[in-house]
C-alpha positions in Angstrom: 7.1 4.0 23.3 9.3 4.5 20.2 10.7 0.9 20.4 7.2 -0.5 20.9 5.9 1.4 17.9 8.8 0.0 15.8 8.0 -3.5 16.8 6.6 -6.1 14.5 3.8 -7.8 16.5 2.0 -9.8 13.8 -1.7 -10.5 13.8 -3.6 -10.4 17.1 -7.1 -11.9 17.4 -9.3 -11.0 20.4 -12.0 -13.5 21.4 -14.5 -13.3 24.2 -18.3 -12.9 24.9 -20.1 -9.5 24.7 -19.1 -7.4 27.6 -15.7 -9.0 28.1 -13.9 -5.8 27.0 -12.6 -6.7 23.5 -13.1 -3.2 22.1 -11.4 -1.6 25.1 -8.4 -3.8 24.9 -8.1 -3.5 21.1 -7.9 0.3 21.5 -5.2 0.0 24.1 -3.1 -2.2 21.8 -3.5 0.3 19.0 -2.2 3.1 21.2 0.7 1.0 22.5 2.0 -0.4 19.2 0.7 2.0 16.6 -1.0 -0.8 14.6 -4.6 -0.6 13.2 -7.7 -2.1 14.8 -9.8 -3.9 12.2 -13.5 -4.3 12.9 -15.7 -6.1 10.4 -18.6 -3.8 11.5 -16.5 -0.7 10.6 -15.4 -2.3 7.3 -18.9 -3.1 6.3 -20.2 0.4 7.1 -17.3 2.0 5.3 -17.8 -0.1 2.1 -21.5 0.6 2.1 -20.9 4.3 2.6 -18.3 4.5 -0.2 -20.5 2.4 -2.4 -17.7 0.0 -3.3 -18.7 -3.0 -5.3 -18.5 -5.1 -2.1 -20.5 -2.5 -0.3 -23.2 -2.3 -2.9 -23.5 -6.1 -2.8 -23.6 -6.2 1.0 -26.2 -3.4 1.1 -28.5 -5.5 -1.2 -28.1 -8.5 1.0 -28.9 -6.5 4.2 -31.9 -4.8 2.5 -33.4 -8.2 1.9 -32.9 -8.9 5.7 -30.3 -11.5 5.1 -26.8 -11.9 6.7 -23.8 -10.9 4.8 -21.9 -14.1 3.7 -18.5 -15.2 4.9 -17.2 -14.7 1.4 -18.2 -11.0 1.3 -16.8 -10.4 4.8 -13.5 -12.1 4.0 -13.1 -10.2 0.8 -13.5 -6.9 2.8 -11.0 -8.1 5.4 -8.5 -9.1 2.7 -8.7 -5.7 1.1 -8.0 -4.0 4.4 -5.1 -6.3 5.4 -3.4 -5.5 2.1 -3.1 -1.8 3.2 0.4 -0.8 4.2 -0.5 0.2 7.8 -1.0 -3.5 8.5 2.6 -4.3 7.7 3.8 -4.6 11.3 0.6 -6.2 12.6 -3.0 -5.5 13.3 -5.7 -6.2 15.9 -8.8 -8.1 14.7 -11.9 -7.1 16.7 -15.0 -9.2 15.8 -13.2 -11.4 13.2 -13.1 -14.3 12.8 -16.6 -15.0 14.0 -16.8 -18.5 12.6 -14.5 -21.5 12.3 -14.7 -21.1 8.5 -13.5 -17.5 8.8 -10.6 -18.6 11.0 -9.6 -21.2 8.4 -9.8 -18.5 5.7 -7.6 -16.2 7.8 -4.9 -18.8 8.2 -4.8 -19.5 4.5 -4.7 -15.8 3.6 -1.8 -15.1 6.0 0.1 -18.2 4.7 -0.5 -17.5 1.0 -0.4 -13.7 0.8 0.6 -11.8 3.9 4.0 -13.3 4.7 7.1 -13.2 2.7 8.5 -16.8 2.3 11.9 -15.6 3.4 10.8 -14.2 6.7 9.8 -15.6 10.0 6.1 -16.2 10.2 4.0 -15.1 13.2 0.6 -16.8 13.2 -2.1 -14.9 15.0 -1.8 -14.7 18.7 -5.3 -15.5 19.9 -6.3 -14.0 23.2 -9.5 -15.2 24.8 -10.9 -13.0 27.4 -12.8 -15.1 30.0 -15.4 -13.7 32.4 -17.8 -15.2 34.8 -21.4 -15.2 33.6 -22.7 -13.2 36.5 -20.0 -10.6 35.9 -21.0 -10.4 32.2 -24.6 -9.7 33.3 -23.5 -6.9 35.6 -21.2 -5.4 32.9 -23.8 -5.5 30.1 -27.0 -4.7 31.9 -25.3 -2.0 34.1 -24.0 0.0 31.1 -25.4 3.5 30.6 -24.3 5.9 27.9 -24.6 9.6 27.3 -26.4 10.4 24.0 -24.6 13.7 23.8 -20.9 13.0 24.5 -20.9 9.2 24.2 -19.3 8.6 27.6 -20.0 5.1 29.0 -20.8 4.4 32.6 -21.7 1.3 34.6 -24.2 1.6 37.5 -22.3 -1.2 39.3 -18.7 -0.5 38.7 -18.3 3.1 37.4 -21.5 5.0 38.2 -22.0 8.7 37.5 -21.8 11.2 40.4 -25.5 11.9 40.1 -27.8 8.9 39.3 -28.6 8.6 35.6 -27.0 11.9 34.7 -23.7 12.4 32.7 -20.9 13.9 34.7 -19.6 15.9 31.7 -22.7 17.6 30.2 -25.6 16.8 32.5 -27.5 14.8 29.8 -29.8 12.0 31.0 -28.1 8.6 30.5 -29.7 5.9 28.4 -29.6 2.1 28.2 -28.9 0.7 24.8 -31.6 -1.7 23.6 -29.0 -4.5 23.2 -27.9 -4.1 26.8 -31.2 -5.2 28.2 -31.1 -8.6 29.9 -33.4 -10.4 27.6 -31.4 -9.2 24.5 -28.1 -9.9 26.3 -29.1 -13.5 26.8 -29.8 -13.9 23.1 -26.4 -12.3 22.3 -24.6 -14.8 24.6 -26.5 -17.7 23.0 -25.4 -16.4 19.6 -21.8 -16.2 20.9 -21.9 -19.8 22.2 -23.3 -21.1 18.9 -21.0 -19.2 16.5 -17.9 -17.9 18.2 -16.9 -20.7 20.7 -16.1 -22.9 17.7 -13.5 -20.3 16.7 -11.8 -20.7 20.1 -12.0 -24.5 19.7 -10.4 -24.2 16.2 -7.4 -22.3 17.6 -7.4 -24.3 20.8 -6.8 -27.5 18.8 -3.7 -25.9 17.4 -2.5 -24.8 20.9 -2.7 -21.2 19.9 -5.2 -19.8 22.5 -4.0 -17.8 25.5 -6.5 -17.2 28.3 -6.8 -14.0 30.1 -9.0 -13.4 33.1 -11.1 -10.4 32.1 -12.4 -10.0 35.6 -9.5 -7.7 36.5 -8.8 -4.0 36.2 -8.6 -3.0 32.5 -5.0 -1.9 33.0 -4.0 -5.3 34.4 -5.7 -7.1 31.5 -3.9 -4.8 29.0 -0.5 -5.4 30.6 -1.0 -9.1 30.5 -1.9 -9.1 26.8 1.0 -6.8 25.9 3.4 -9.0 27.9 2.3 -12.0 25.8 2.8 -10.1 22.5 6.2 -8.7 23.6 7.4 -12.2 24.7 6.3 -13.7 21.4 7.9 -11.0 19.3 11.1 -11.2 21.4 11.3 -15.0 21.0 10.7 -14.8 17.2 12.9 -11.8 16.7 11.7 -8.4 15.5 13.3 -8.4 12.1 10.5 -10.4 10.5 8.5 -8.3 8.1 5.3 -9.1 6.2 5.1 -9.0 2.4 4.4 -5.6 0.9 1.7 -5.5 -1.9 
């Protein structure tokens, strides 16, 4: 573990439809390599809570019922990537969401993140693929405990007692966005917005496909193997620019 934590892994981008396990795999990479997971949702909430200039602007936009612009999101991401805990690499969860954001990320890394004297590791882009029917079962089968937050799945990881949390006995609930009619809309949004991101990276030959219809540990091991192989090939002495 010590050698893994000392490793420079560079940027990692996780792509995949809702229910593919991006959040779970991001957390496993964080634990393995000691690098941060960066979620645009978390960044947005943090900026709004701290009432930063970007957060105040974003809150005004959301209050009007509008979507936060790419420019605002990218500025928040840029500020986060400049923090020193990102020096050895980071895992992006939920970003980039559009081809425009992917282009911005490439330009940011090229112009700001890397030292001209070091080897450059462009983002390793992992696309988690899952059959549509499996996605339906994963998403619509999810149940959560409102007390402890534990997640179950009635198809794959059911509680011992139907609809009751194993840990505290609370009745399990279904999130509104896990209902089938909402799930279909989420997948349509993914197809419209996020697939172009995979196409953007795919045209550059930078997408690696992982079958997400495998045990979580197997998926995690495959992703880590790709990252380790890439780092070994490039050498682990590369270090990003400090700000």
